[in-house]
C-alpha positions in Angstrom: 93.2 34.0 168.5 89.3 33.0 167.9 89.1 30.4 165.3 86.2 30.8 162.7 82.9 29.9 163.9 79.9 28.8 161.9 78.2 31.1 159.6 76.2 29.1 157.4 74.7 25.6 157.2 73.7 23.1 154.7 70.9 20.5 155.6 69.7 17.5 153.9 66.4 16.7 155.5 66.9 16.4 159.3 70.7 16.0 158.8 73.6 18.8 159.1 75.4 18.0 156.3 78.1 20.9 155.6 79.0 24.0 157.6 80.5 26.7 156.0 82.7 28.8 158.9 84.2 32.1 158.9 84.7 35.4 160.5 82.4 38.6 160.3 82.5 42.1 162.0 80.0 45.0 162.0 81.6 48.6 162.9 80.2 52.0 163.4 81.5 55.1 162.1 84.1 55.5 164.9 85.8 52.2 164.2 84.1 50.7 166.9 83.1 47.1 166.8 79.3 46.6 167.0 78.6 42.8 166.2 81.5 40.2 165.8 81.6 36.5 164.8 84.7 34.6 164.9 88.2 36.6 164.9 87.8 40.4 164.1 91.5 40.5 164.0 92.3 37.9 161.5 94.3 38.9 158.4 92.6 38.9 155.2 92.6 39.6 151.7 89.8 41.3 150.6 90.0 40.9 146.7 87.5 42.4 144.8 85.6 43.9 147.8 88.5 46.5 148.1 87.7 47.7 144.6 85.9 51.2 146.2 88.8 51.8 148.2 91.0 51.1 145.0 89.1 53.7 143.2 89.6 56.2 146.2 92.3 58.1 144.4 90.9 58.2 141.0 87.9 60.5 142.5 89.7 62.3 145.0 92.8 63.2 143.0 90.4 65.1 140.7 91.4 62.8 137.6 87.3 61.5 137.3 86.0 64.7 136.9 88.7 66.0 134.7 88.0 63.2 132.3 84.4 63.7 132.8 83.0 60.7 134.4 79.9 59.9 134.8 78.3 58.1 137.9 77.9 55.2 135.8 81.8 54.9 135.3 82.3 55.5 139.0 80.1 52.3 139.7 82.1 50.3 136.7 85.1 51.4 139.1 84.0 49.3 141.6 82.6 46.0 139.6 83.1 42.6 139.2 80.9 42.7 136.3 79.8 39.8 134.1 81.0 40.8 131.0 77.7 41.6 129.3 76.8 44.3 126.7 75.8 46.7 129.5 79.3 46.3 130.8 81.5 45.9 128.0 79.9 48.8 126.0 80.5 51.4 128.9 84.2 50.1 129.2 84.6 50.3 125.7 83.5 53.7 125.6 85.2 54.6 128.5 88.7 53.6 127.0 87.8 55.3 123.6 86.9 58.8 125.7 90.2 59.0 127.5 92.1 57.8 124.4 93.0 54.3 125.5 92.7 51.0 123.7 92.2 47.5 124.9 96.0 47.1 124.8 96.7 49.5 127.5 95.0 47.1 129.9 97.0 44.9 132.2 94.2 42.7 133.4 94.2 40.1 131.1 91.4 38.7 128.8 88.5 36.6 130.1 85.8 34.7 128.6 82.7 36.6 129.7 80.2 34.9 132.5 77.6 36.5 130.7 75.8 33.9 128.6 74.7 35.9 125.7 78.1 37.4 125.9 80.1 34.5 125.6 77.8 32.7 123.0 78.3 35.7 120.6 82.2 35.4 120.7 81.6 31.5 120.1 79.4 32.2 117.0 81.7 34.9 115.8 84.9 32.7 116.3 86.5 35.5 118.2 88.5 35.5 121.3 87.7 37.1 124.6 89.4 40.8 125.2 90.4 42.5 128.2 87.6 44.6 128.3 85.7 41.3 128.9 87.6 41.1 132.2 85.4 41.6 135.4 88.0 43.8 136.7 88.4 46.2 133.3 86.0 48.7 135.1 88.7 48.9 138.1 91.4 49.0 135.4 89.7 52.0 133.6 90.0 53.7 136.5 93.4 53.0 137.1 94.4 54.1 133.4 92.3 57.2 134.1 94.2 58.1 137.1 97.6 57.1 135.4 97.0 59.2 132.7 96.2 62.1 135.2 99.3 61.3 137.0 101.2 61.3 134.0 102.8 58.0 135.1 104.4 55.3 133.1 102.4 52.5 131.4 102.9 49.4 134.1 100.3 50.8 136.6 99.9 47.5 138.2 103.3 47.1 139.3 103.2 47.7 143.6 105.8 50.7 143.3 104.1 52.4 140.5 102.3 55.7 141.5 98.9 54.2 141.2 99.4 51.3 143.5 101.1 53.7 145.9 98.3 56.1 145.9 95.7 53.1 146.5 98.1 51.7 149.1 98.1 55.1 151.0 94.3 55.3 150.7 93.7 51.7 151.8 95.9 52.1 154.8 94.2 55.2 156.0 90.5 54.1 155.5 91.3 50.6 157.3 93.2 52.5 160.3 96.3 50.0 159.8 99.8 49.6 158.1 98.9 46.7 155.4 101.1 43.7 156.2 101.7 43.2 152.3 99.9 42.0 149.3 98.6 39.5 146.9 98.7 39.6 143.2 94.9 39.3 142.6 93.4 37.5 139.4 93.3 41.0 137.5 97.3 41.1 138.2 97.0 44.1 140.6 98.2 44.3 143.9 95.7 43.2 146.7 96.7 44.6 149.9 96.1 42.6 153.1 94.4 43.8 156.4 92.4 42.7 159.4 88.7 42.0 158.9 87.9 44.5 161.4 90.2 47.2 159.3 88.0 46.1 156.2 84.7 47.0 158.4 86.0 50.2 159.5 86.9 51.2 156.0 83.1 50.2 155.2 81.7 52.3 157.9 83.8 55.3 156.7 82.4 54.8 153.1 79.0 54.7 155.1 79.3 57.8 157.0 81.0 59.8 154.1 78.8 62.8 152.6 79.4 63.9 149.0 79.5 67.8 150.4 82.2 66.9 152.8 84.9 69.0 152.9 87.7 66.5 153.1 87.9 65.0 149.5 88.3 61.6 150.8 85.1 61.7 152.2 83.5 62.9 149.7 85.1 60.6 147.0 83.8 57.7 149.3 80.5 58.9 149.1 80.4 59.4 145.3 81.6 55.8 145.0 79.3 54.5 147.4 76.1 56.1 145.8 76.8 55.2 142.3 77.4 51.4 143.3 73.9 51.8 144.9 72.5 53.8 142.0 73.9 51.2 139.4 73.9 47.9 141.2 73.7 46.0 137.6 77.0 47.5 136.7 78.6 46.6 139.7 77.8 42.8 139.1 75.1 41.5 137.0 71.8 40.0 136.4 71.5 36.9 139.0 74.4 38.2 141.1 74.0 38.6 144.7 75.3 41.8 144.7 72.9 43.3 142.1 70.0 41.4 143.5 70.5 42.3 146.9 71.3 45.9 146.5 68.1 46.0 144.5 66.0 44.2 147.4 67.2 46.8 149.9 66.0 50.0 147.7 69.2 51.4 147.6 69.9 51.5 151.4 72.8 49.1 151.2 75.8 49.2 148.8 77.1 45.7 148.7 80.4 44.0 147.1 81.6 40.4 146.6 85.1 39.2 146.3 86.9 36.3 145.5 86.9 33.5 148.0 84.0 34.3 149.7 84.4 37.6 150.8 81.8 40.5 151.3 81.3 43.8 152.4 78.3 46.0 152.8 78.0 49.9 153.2 74.9 51.2 155.2 74.7 55.0 155.0 71.3 55.5 157.4 73.2 53.6 160.3 76.6 54.6 159.5 77.7 50.7 159.7 80.3 48.7 157.7 80.4 45.0 157.2 82.9 42.6 156.4 83.0 38.8 156.2 85.3 36.0 155.2 84.3 32.3 154.9 87.4 30.2 155.5 86.6 27.8 153.1 85.9 30.2 150.1 82.7 29.2 149.5 80.7 31.7 147.7 77.1 30.2 148.8 78.2 30.5 152.3 79.6 34.0 152.0 76.1 34.9 150.1 74.1 33.6 153.1 76.0 35.0 156.0 75.9 38.5 154.3 72.0 38.4 153.9 71.6 37.1 157.7 73.6 40.3 158.6 71.6 42.6 156.5 68.2 41.2 158.0 69.6 41.4 161.4 70.6 45.0 160.9 67.1 45.7 159.6 68.1 46.9 156.2 66.9 43.8 154.2 63.5 41.9 154.4 63.8 38.1 155.4 61.0 37.1 152.8 62.0 39.1 149.7 62.9 36.8 146.8 66.4 38.0 146.8 67.0 37.2 150.4 65.2 33.9 150.2 67.4 32.9 147.3 70.4 32.9 149.5 69.1 32.7 153.2 66.8 29.7 154.1 67.0 28.8 150.3 65.5 25.4 149.7 67.7 23.1 147.8 66.3 21.0 145.2 67.3 17.7 142.8 67.1 17.4 139.6 63.3 16.3 139.7 62.5 19.4 141.6 62.2 17.8 145.1 63.1 19.9 148.1 66.1 17.8 149.7 67.4 20.3 152.3 68.2 24.2 152.4 70.9 26.3 153.3 70.4 28.8 156.6 72.3 31.0 158.8 74.0 29.2 161.6 72.6 29.3 165.4 75.5 32.0 166.2 74.8 34.1 162.8 71.1 33.8 163.4 
């Protein structure tokens, strides 16, 4: 096994102060490794980076079309959103459209990460609902698929038909049997795989076409295109997924996951990327994914969204530049 390698560095003046180490893999459409840092075989929990895979059964089963879902709904099914009005308004409309209520969710209530939405709850002396949960779009997809299947209400249970369909899709596109799962923050199973498996899955999404005769490939292309078309729904203002997708001009679909996971789908090159920072530091993962996208030629190094995360100045409370976060020598 290869140990984690440095991916991002924090410098204070001339001193290397901190290092974020981890693993990263780039795969092509055949599943072959094009670039690798660290250990491609490392077992990982992709967390929310797997949401587009978890949404595959929703689309390929015909449930999305039967419910007349739009591209915006598909983007939300892949989202870890801020709980802003643009997100919760659509989720509430989706629930109403399929005849469901907030109590049908199994994701749990969460205070919105969006400041305006959180302050509105405080002013109204109101508690957050489950539709505020950053995973409520994914769970709306689960509910839609569950209604289509006619299965029981506990759709997050690992032996439920919804999660069985998710696991089958996950193992197919990663090309590996999952060794197990952890329970995610939203209470759904999060299936484990290798980092290489996740990069292979992202390459499958990158190479997929909407006109493909294979339902799974067509579904993958629809989900990828929805993410690229609605970056603001996938995350939110100020977030890396949203800003970097905009900076790439739709050439890349990106998704972060908890504990410093990141994936990317690059359709023009039919490449998939997966990375994991070992210490769970988000700033390290954002720097590393930006560096990889620059290396692959789909993100401009001097774009403000890139510079916010890669070769980004660190300033103190007086605005004095004290250092920077930059890719490691290995990554650069």
